[in-house]
N, C-alpha and C positions, 0 to 999 in steps of 0.2 A: 608213275611215281618219279622216274628219272627226269621227265620233262619238268615237273614241278621243282625238283632240286636244281636243275639247270637254270630255270627262270629265276628262282630265288637267288642263286649265285650271281646271275647277270645283273639283277636289280641291286644287289649288295656292291658289286664291283662298280657299277654305274654311279651309285651314291658316293662311294669313296672317291671316284674320279671327280665328280662335281664338287665335293667338299674340298679336295686338294686344290682344284683349279680356282675356286672362290678364295681360298686362303692365300694362294700364291698371288692373286691380283690385288687383294685388299690389305694384306699385311705389309707393313713397312719394315724392311730390313736394311740396316746400315751397311754400306759397302757393296751391296749386290743390287742389281736392277734386273727387271724383267722386261723383255721385249714384248711380252703379251699385252701389257698395259698400253703401250704405244700403238700396237696394231689394232687393239679394240677401240682406241680413241679415234682412229681414222674412219670408223663407221659413220660418224656424223657427217663427214664430208661427202660420203656416197649417198646416204639415205635422205639427208636434209641439207642440200648444198646452200640454200638461202640462209639458213641459220648459221652454218659454218662460215659463210662469207661475212655475215654480220659480226660473229665472234672475232674473226681475224681483224676486221676493221676496228672494233673496239680495243683489241689488244694493241694495235698499231698506234692508237691515240696516246697510249702511255709513254711512248718513246718520241712523240712528236714535239718539236720545239718551235719557237717563234721564227718567222722568216726575217723580220727586222726587229731590232730592239725598240722598246717603247721610248719615245722622246722624253727627255728630262724637262722640268719646268723652265730651266734657263734656255733650252733650245727652241722653245715655242716662239713664233714671231709675234704673237699677241699675248700680253699678260693683263688679266683683268683683276682689279682690286675691288672687291665687293663692299668693303667697309667704306671707302671714300667714293665709290661709284665712278672710278676712272679706269680707262684702258690705255695701256702703253703699247705702241707698235714699234718694233725694232726696224731700223732702216738697214738695208743690205749694204 
């Protein structure tokens, strides 16, 4: 009988721990942060490194800029006028 009571108590405590842990990770609280969310987010890097590398590459594309600015129409050496069918070439 005591074994049954200990098992029931252990299951109850384990359930409370799981509920509290799940609530801690999913609930957004302003002003406080949990290090558990960051630690659990790192599991992707360990168990699926290819996917993690691809996600990091996609995230870096958001901050990527152009190497050279696009040339303006006035900067191009050849200007083509389609209406009259002429092309003007700038001399250096």
